[in-house]
C-alpha positions, 0 to 999 in steps of 0.5 A, a space after each residue: 686158577 686166575 688166568 689174569 695173574 701172569 699178566 698182572 704180575 708182569 705189569 711192573 716190568 712192562 711199566 718200567 721198560 716203557 719208562 726207560 724208553 721215555 727216559 732214553 729218548 729224553 736223555 738223547 734228544 738234545 744230541 740229535 741236533 749235533 753234526 757229523 763227526 770223523 768217519 761219518 765224512 768218508 762213509 756218508 757226507 763225502 760218499 756220493 754212493 749213499 746219496 742217490 737221486 732216486 730209488 731205482 734198482 740200479 742206484 740202490 745197488 750202487 748205494 749198497 756197494 758204496 761203503 769204503 769202511 770194509 771189503 764186505 761193503 756192509 750193504 744193509 747199513 749203506 742202504 739205510 743211509 741212502 734211505 735217510 738221504 732220500 727222505 731228508 737229505 744229509 740233515 744229520 738230525 734224521 740220521 741220528 733219530 734213526 739211530 735212536 730208534 734202532 737203539 730203542 729196538 735193541 733195548 726192547 730185544 734185550 728186555 725180552 732176551 734177558 726176561 727169557 734167560 731169567 725164566 730159563 734158570 732157577 734164580 736164587 730168589 724166586 720172589 724177584 720178578 723176571 720182568 722187573 730185573 729184565 727191564 732194569 737190565 734193558 734200562 741200564 743198557 740203553 742209558 750206559 754212557 759207553 753206548 752213546 756212540 752207537 746212537 749219536 755217532 751216525 756211522 756206528 749205525 753199522 754196529 747197532 744194526 748188526 746187533 739188532 740181528 744178533 739179539 733177534 737171533 739169540 731171542 729166537 734161539 732161546 725161544 726154540 730151546 724153551 720149546 724143545 724143553 717144554 718150558 712154560 711160565 709159572 703163575 708167579 711169572 719169575 721162573 719157568 717149570 719144565 713140562 715134557 713137550 711133544 715131538 712136534 714141539 721138539 722138532 719145531 723148536 730145533 728148526 727155530 734154533 737153527 734158523 735163528 743162528 743162521 738167518 740173522 747172522 747172514 742178515 747182520 753181516 750185511 750191516 757189519 761183520 760183528 754179526 758173525 759172533 751170533 753163533 758163538 753167543 748162542 753156543 755160550 747160552 747153550 753151554 751156560 743155561 741149557 747144557 745141551 740137554 733134551 727134555 728127558 735130561 739126556 744130551 742132545 747130539 743134534 745140537 752138537 752137530 748144529 754147533 759143529 756146523 755153524 761155529 766150530 768148522 767156520 771158525 777153524 776155516 777162518 783161522 786157517 785162512 787168517 793165521 798165515 797172513 797174521 804171521 807175516 810182518 807185512 800184515 802189520 805194516 800200516 800199524 804202529 804195533 805188532 801182533 805181540 804188542 797188540 795182544 799185550 795192549 788189548 789185555 789192558 784195554 779189555 779191563 779198561 772197557 769193564 771200568 768204562 762200562 760200569 764206572 765211567 768218567 768223562 776223561 775215560 770216555 773221550 771218544 778219541 783214544 789214539 793217545 793210548 800207550 802201547 804195551 811193549 812188555 809185561 811190565 811196560 807198563 806194569 798194568 799189562 801184567 796186572 790186566 792179564 792176571 785180572 782177565 785170568 781171574 775173571 775167566 776162572 770166576 766165570 767157570 766157577 759161577 757156571 753151576 752156581 749162578 749161570 746167568 752171571 757166568 753167561 754175562 761174563 762169557 758174553 763180555 769176553 766172547 765179544 772181545 775175541 773178534 776185535 781185541 785179538 789178532 786182527 790188525 784193527 785199531 786198538 780202541 773203540 767204545 762202540 765195540 762194547 755195544 753188545 759186551 756191555 749187555 753181558 756185564 749188566 746181565 752179570 751184575 743187575 740180577 745180583 743187585 736187584 734182589 727182593 727186600 728180604 734178601 741179605 744186604 738188600 738195601 745196600 744192593 738196591 742203593 748201589 744199583 740205583 746209584 749206578 743207574 743215576 750216574 749212567 743217566 747223568 753222564 749220558 745226558 751231559 754227553 748227549 747235550 754236548 754232542 748237540 753242538 759241534 763246536 762245544 763237542 770238539 772243545 769238550 773232546 779236546 779237553 777230555 783227550 789233550 794228548 790225542 792227535 785226532 781230538 786236537 785235529 778235530 778241534 782245529 778243523 771245527 774252528 776252520 769250518 766256523 771261520 768260513 775261510 775268512 781271514 778276519 774271523 776270530 775262529 781262524 786264529 784259534 785253528 792254528 794252535 790245536 792243529 799244530 799241536 796235533 801235528 807234533 804229537 806222536 803217531 799223528 797222521 798228516 791230517 793236521 798238516 793237510 788242514 793247515 795247508 788247505 786252510 791257508 791256501 784257501 784263504 791265500 795266506 802263506 804256507 809254512 815250510 815246516 808244515 810241508 817238511 813235517 808232512 813229507 817226513 811222516 809219509 817217508 817214515 811209515 806206510 800210509 793209513 786211510 787218513 793219510 790217503 784222504 789228506 793227499 786226496 783232499 789236497 789234490 781235489 783242492 788243487 784240481 778245482 783251482 781253489 788252492 794254489 799249492 806249490 808243485 814241487 812240494 806236492 811231488 815231494 809228498 807223493 814220492 814219499 808216499 809211493 816210496 813204500 812197497 805195494 802202494 794202495 789203489 787209492 794212492 795210485 789213483 790220487 797220484 794219477 788224478 794229480 798228474 793228469 789234472 794238475 801237472 798236465 802229464 797225461 802219460 803219467 796220469 794214465 799209467 798211475 790209473 792203470 796201476 790202480 786198476 790192476 791193484 783193485 780190479 773190482 773197483 769201478 771208479 778207477 776203471 771209469 777214470 781209465 776209460 775217460 783218460 784213454 778216450 781223451 788220448 784218442 786210444 779208442 780201441 783200448 778205451 772200448 776194451 776198458 769199457 767192456 771190462 767195466 761193464 762186467 762189474 755192472 751188478 744190478 745196474 749200479 753203473 748204468 748212469 756212469 756207463 751211459 755217460 761214457 758211451 756218449 763220448 765221441 770216441 766210444 760211439 
C-alpha cells in the first residue's frame, strides 16, 4: 500500500482552504481601518473597565467583570478587549484585526468539523473528496456577508469567541464518537470505514465526548451565553449522524445518560425558572412587543435569515433592523402565516432527510436549533445579523455537499455553476461592504441609505456628522446633522437618542435649543418604560451638564427625569443618574444621596453605586454611615478588582 496516498488525496482540499484564508483576509482588510459603531461605545470606548493601566491581577479581574451587556458579564470577551487595550490602546484597527484572526480560526475549525462529519456518513458520491467539500463549506462560511458583523463590529467578538469554543467542542465530540466506533480513514480519503475498536479506545472516546461537551461550554459561556447551545448541537450530531450506536450496532445507554445530564435536565430546570417570568406582562414592559407578537414576528425573521444568508442583498443586510414591522396576527402581515408554514415544511424536510442525507438534515437542524435561544421566548431585540454566525454553517452544511458533486453526477455542471455563482456573489458583497466599513462617514451614509426608516440608522448618520463637525457651528457637517436626527426622532419606536444628540450638539455649540426637542423627549419618556438607550441619553446629558460643557435648562431636565421615573421599578442606573444630577447640578445633596441609596438597594452587587454613596456620605460628614458603607463595598472586592477605588476612599479625611 502506498502510505502517501491519503496525504496526496487531501492536498486539493488543504490548498483550497489556504486560498480561502488568503481571500478572506484580502476581502476584510479594507474594513479594518474603520471605527467603532453602536454598542462598541458602551462596551469598549466608554467602558473604562476594559481600559486598564496595567496587567495586575486586580485590574484584570475588574476588566473581566466590567461588561454592561449582560448580567453574566462575559469576562473572557472583556479580558480580550482589555488585552487589546494594553497592547495598542483604543485603536479600532487592532481590535478588528483580532476579530479577523478569531474568524479565521473559526473557519479552520469549520473546515475540520465539516470534514470529520463528511467522513462519518456514507456520502452519495464517494468520488467527491471530503476535504474539498469541507474547504468549500469553510470558504463560503468565512465569506458570507451575514457574518461580516462578527468581524468588523468589534463588540461581536463576544459571539465569534463563544462560537470558537462551540466549534472546538463539536470537533472534540465527533472525534470522540469516531474513536468509540473505531472509524478509520479509507485510502480514498472520502469516507471512513468502521473497525471494531478496543475497550480502551471506547472508554477514552466516551471521556473525550463528555469533556468536549462540558468544558468548552463552560469556557464559551465566559464569552457569551450562546455557548450554552453546544450540548444541543452535539445532541443533534448524535441524532442525525451516529444514532446513539456502539461499534457493535447496539444502542449506547451511556450516551443517553450523558445527554440527559448535560442537556435535558439543565433545559428543564432553565424553563422552570424562566417560564413564570415570561408569563408576567411586566417582563415585557421595556419592549414594544409581547410574547405572542414576538413569536409571530420571529417566524418571519427566521425565514428572512435564510434568504439573507444564501441570497443576501445590501438592502436586507442593513445592520439596523429597528424598522421591522411586528406581526400582530397570523395575517398581519400575511407573510407571518406563510413563514410559519415554511418553517413547518423545513422541519418536515429535516426529518425526511435524516435517513437519506443525514448531513443535509443536520445542517437544517443546526440552523433551526440555533434560533431556539434568541428567537423564541427571551425578551431580546428581534433581529440581529450576528445571531446567524453558527446558524449559517448549518445552511452551508446542507447545500454545499449537494452542489459540490463529481463531474459524472447528474446535472453536475449546473450545480457547480450555481455554487460558483453563490461563492462569487457572497465574496463580492462582503468585499463591497467591508470597503464601506473602512470609512465611518461612508458607512453611516450607506447604512442610512440601506435602512431609510430605521431610527438608529438615521441617528447614527446624524451622530457621525456631529463628530466630523468637531462642534464647530461653521462646519458644513453641522448643518447636515439636523435632518437625519430630526427624522430619527420622528420615526415610530425611536428612543430619545436623536433628541439627546440634538440638544447635546446645540448646547455644546451654544446654539438655541428647540422646545420641540424637549417636548418630544419628555413625551417619549412618559409613554414607555426606559430602555438602555434612553438611560444612556439621560446619562450623557447629565455628564455634559456636570462638566459645565452644556448649559441645559434645569426645569427641562427635571421634566425629563420625572417622566422617566414615573414608571414603576426604575432601574438602578436611572436612579444613580438622577442622583448624580441632583448632587452635582442641582446642588441638592439630600436628594442626590437618597437616589444613590435607592440605586444601591436596587443593584446591591454593583460597586460603582456604592463608591458614589460612600463619597456622598463622607462629604456630608456622616462618618459612621460612610464607614459602614465602605465595609459593605469591601465585601465586593473580588480578586482585588476594587483595590484602587478603595485606596482612594480610605484616603478621605473622614474615613481615616
